[in-house]
C-alpha positions as CSV (number, residue, x, y, z in Angstrom):
1,Q,-9.5,-13.9,10.6
2,V,-9.2,-11.6,7.7
3,Q,-6.5,-12.3,5.2
4,L,-4.8,-9.5,3.3
5,V,-2.9,-10.4,0.2
6,E,-0.7,-7.9,-1.6
7,S,0.2,-8.2,-5.3
8,G,1.8,-6.1,-8.1
9,G,5.2,-5.5,-6.8
10,G,8.5,-6.0,-8.7
11,L,11.4,-4.2,-10.2
12,V,11.1,-0.9,-12.0
13,Q,13.4,1.8,-13.1
14,A,13.5,5.2,-11.5
15,G,10.8,7.4,-12.8
16,G,8.6,4.4,-13.5
17,S,5.3,3.3,-12.0
18,L,3.8,0.4,-10.2
19,R,0.3,-0.4,-8.9
20,L,0.0,-2.5,-5.8
21,S,-3.2,-4.3,-4.8
22,C,-4.3,-5.5,-1.4
23,A,-7.2,-8.1,-1.6
24,A,-9.1,-8.8,1.6
25,S,-10.8,-12.1,2.3
26,D,-13.8,-10.7,4.1
27,S,-16.4,-8.0,3.3
28,I,-15.7,-6.3,6.6
29,F,-13.1,-4.6,4.4
30,R,-15.9,-2.3,3.1
31,F,-16.4,-0.8,6.6
32,S,-12.7,-0.6,7.5
33,A,-10.2,2.2,7.2
34,M,-7.0,0.8,5.6
35,A,-3.4,1.8,5.3
36,W,-0.2,1.1,3.4
37,Y,3.1,0.9,5.2
38,R,6.6,0.2,3.9
39,Q,9.9,-1.0,5.4
40,A,13.2,-0.6,3.8
41,P,16.2,-2.7,4.7
42,G,17.6,-1.7,8.1
43,K,14.9,0.8,8.7
44,Q,11.7,1.0,10.7
45,R,8.3,0.4,9.1
46,E,6.8,3.7,8.1
47,L,3.3,4.8,7.2
48,V,2.8,5.6,3.5
49,G,-0.9,6.6,3.6
50,T,-4.4,5.8,4.8
51,I,-7.8,5.6,3.3
52,T,-11.2,5.7,5.1
53,S,-14.0,3.3,4.3
54,S,-15.6,6.1,2.2
55,G,-12.4,6.9,0.4
56,Y,-10.8,9.9,2.1
57,T,-7.1,9.7,1.9
58,N,-4.1,11.0,3.7
59,Y,-0.4,10.6,2.8
60,A,3.1,10.9,4.2
61,D,4.9,13.9,3.0
62,F,7.5,11.8,1.1
63,V,4.9,10.4,-1.3
64,K,2.5,13.3,-1.7
65,G,1.9,14.1,-5.3
66,R,3.4,10.8,-6.4
67,F,1.4,8.0,-4.8
68,T,-2.4,7.6,-4.8
69,I,-4.4,5.2,-2.6
70,S,-7.8,4.1,-3.7
71,R,-10.2,1.2,-3.0
72,D,-12.9,-0.8,-4.6
73,N,-15.3,-1.9,-1.8
74,A,-17.3,-4.1,-4.2
75,K,-14.1,-6.2,-4.7
76,N,-12.7,-5.9,-1.2
77,T,-9.5,-4.5,-2.6
78,M,-7.3,-1.5,-1.9
79,F,-4.8,-0.1,-4.4
80,L,-1.6,1.9,-4.2
81,Q,-0.6,3.7,-7.5
82,M,3.0,4.7,-7.3
83,N,4.3,7.1,-9.9
84,S,7.7,8.9,-10.4
85,L,9.3,6.2,-8.3
86,K,12.7,6.8,-6.8
87,P,15.4,4.4,-5.6
88,E,14.6,5.4,-2.0
89,D,11.1,4.0,-2.5
90,T,12.6,0.5,-2.5
91,A,11.0,-1.4,0.3
92,V,8.6,-4.1,1.3
93,Y,5.1,-2.7,1.1
94,F,2.4,-3.9,3.5
95,C,-1.3,-3.3,3.7
96,Y,-2.9,-3.0,7.1
97,M,-6.3,-3.0,8.6
98,P,-5.9,-1.0,11.8
99,S,-9.4,-1.8,13.3
100,L,-8.5,-5.5,13.6
101,N,-4.7,-5.1,13.6
102,Y,-4.3,-7.4,10.5
103,W,-1.3,-7.1,8.2
104,G,-0.6,-8.5,4.8
105,Q,2.5,-10.6,4.2
106,G,4.2,-7.7,2.3
107,I,5.5,-7.4,-1.2
108,Q,8.8,-6.2,-2.5
109,V,9.2,-3.1,-4.6
110,T,12.6,-2.4,-6.0
111,V,13.5,0.8,-7.9
112,S,16.7,0.8,-9.8
113,S,18.7,4.0,-10.5
């Protein structure tokens, strides 16, 4: 079983930045498309963006131009750079490996106004 562990969350003021990491426990990561999701209190989990094994990305409209997904296959790690954060970005953020349906445990991001 592949473990996915997120890190880098926390509290930030509106307009600030955070960088999340998702470390995978297995090198199968290098061949896997990956995704970031988020879930705000009382809301459904929603897709933030995806990245292919070779680095092609796609984003939800609500983060385009603000968030960037990248990966380092040598380190089995995916990143989510979040800039110009808004209070509505407050959520638990999850990384996801769709090919094997593995989720990380999630990490809290809180943006204060």
